[in-house]
C-alpha positions as CSV (number, residue, x, y, z in Angstrom):
1,X,18.9,-34.0,5.4
2,X,18.0,-37.2,4.0
3,X,16.3,-37.4,0.2
4,X,12.9,-38.1,1.8
5,X,13.3,-35.1,3.7
6,X,14.3,-33.1,0.6
7,X,11.5,-34.6,-1.6
8,X,8.8,-33.4,1.4
9,X,10.5,-29.9,1.1
10,X,10.4,-30.0,-2.6
11,X,6.4,-31.1,-2.8
12,X,5.7,-28.6,-0.1
13,X,7.1,-25.8,-2.1
14,X,5.2,-26.6,-5.3
15,X,1.8,-26.7,-3.1
16,X,2.9,-23.0,-1.6
17,X,3.7,-22.1,-5.4
18,X,0.7,-23.8,-6.9
19,X,-1.6,-22.2,-4.0
20,X,-0.2,-18.5,-4.7
21,X,-0.8,-19.1,-8.5
22,X,-4.3,-20.3,-7.5
23,X,-5.1,-16.9,-5.8
24,X,-3.4,-14.8,-8.3
25,X,-5.8,-16.3,-10.9
26,X,-8.7,-16.4,-9.1
27,X,-8.4,-12.8,-8.0
28,X,-7.6,-11.8,-11.7
29,X,-10.5,-13.6,-12.8
30,X,-12.8,-11.8,-10.7
31,X,-11.0,-8.6,-12.0
32,X,-12.2,-9.1,-15.1
33,X,-15.7,-10.2,-14.2
34,X,-15.8,-7.2,-12.4
35,X,-14.8,-5.0,-15.5
36,X,-17.5,-7.2,-17.6
37,X,-20.2,-6.1,-15.1
38,X,-19.0,-2.6,-14.8
39,X,-19.4,-2.1,-19.0
40,X,-22.9,-3.6,-18.4
41,X,-23.6,-1.3,-15.8
42,X,-22.4,1.9,-17.8
43,X,-19.4,2.5,-15.7
44,X,-16.2,3.4,-17.2
45,X,-12.7,4.6,-16.4
46,X,-11.9,5.1,-12.6
47,X,-15.3,4.0,-11.8
48,X,-15.2,0.6,-13.9
49,X,-12.0,-0.1,-12.0
50,X,-13.0,0.8,-8.6
51,X,-16.4,-1.6,-9.5
52,X,-13.6,-4.4,-10.3
53,X,-11.8,-3.7,-7.1
54,X,-15.4,-4.3,-5.3
55,X,-15.9,-7.8,-7.1
56,X,-12.2,-9.1,-6.1
57,X,-12.8,-8.0,-2.5
58,X,-16.5,-9.7,-2.5
59,X,-14.6,-13.0,-3.5
60,X,-12.7,-13.1,-0.4
61,X,-15.7,-13.5,1.7
62,X,-16.6,-17.0,1.9
63,X,-15.2,-19.8,-0.1
64,X,-16.2,-20.7,-3.8
65,X,-17.9,-18.7,-6.0
66,X,-21.0,-17.9,-4.7
67,X,-20.1,-14.8,-2.9
68,X,-19.0,-13.3,-6.5
69,X,-21.9,-14.6,-8.1
70,X,-24.0,-13.0,-5.9
71,X,-22.8,-9.9,-5.8
72,X,-22.6,-9.2,-9.5
73,X,-26.2,-10.8,-9.9
74,X,-27.6,-8.4,-7.2
75,X,-25.9,-5.2,-8.8
76,X,-26.9,-5.9,-12.2
77,X,-30.5,-6.6,-11.4
78,X,-30.4,-3.3,-9.4
79,X,-29.5,-1.6,-12.1
80,X,-32.2,-3.2,-14.8
81,X,-29.6,-5.6,-16.5
82,X,-30.9,-9.0,-17.5
83,X,-28.0,-11.6,-17.2
84,X,-28.6,-14.9,-15.3
85,X,-26.6,-16.6,-12.7
86,X,-25.6,-19.3,-15.3
87,X,-24.0,-16.6,-17.9
88,X,-22.3,-15.1,-14.9
89,X,-20.8,-18.6,-13.8
90,X,-19.8,-18.8,-17.5
91,X,-18.0,-15.8,-17.7
92,X,-16.1,-17.1,-14.6
93,X,-14.8,-19.9,-16.4
94,X,-14.1,-17.9,-19.7
95,X,-11.9,-15.3,-17.4
96,X,-10.4,-18.2,-15.5
97,X,-8.9,-19.4,-18.3
98,X,-7.6,-16.2,-19.4
99,X,-6.3,-15.4,-16.3
100,X,-4.4,-18.2,-16.2
101,X,-3.0,-17.9,-19.8
102,X,-2.0,-14.4,-18.7
103,X,-0.2,-15.4,-15.3
104,X,1.9,-18.0,-17.3
105,X,2.7,-15.2,-19.6
106,X,4.1,-13.1,-17.0
107,X,1.3,-10.3,-17.7
């Protein structure tokens, strides 16, 4: 194996690791958003955890954040909870930062 091949293999491994960490961070972010929304919906315990899982699954429907924002916005609106799309997107940013810190800390 040449030095170039070893270097290429190293870049491929780093890319795979980065993608895995990105996936984990986004899933954790969606779970945190789901728990936040569940609280606003008055859900607690197992019901809140189940709702958070629904939000994580919704995030897998399409690329980007639109699917999660759409689900949470609709669910909150259906229950008469007034939260704007902008507020949800701000929470997504906050929760992503929190998720990255938690993952790097090994939580």
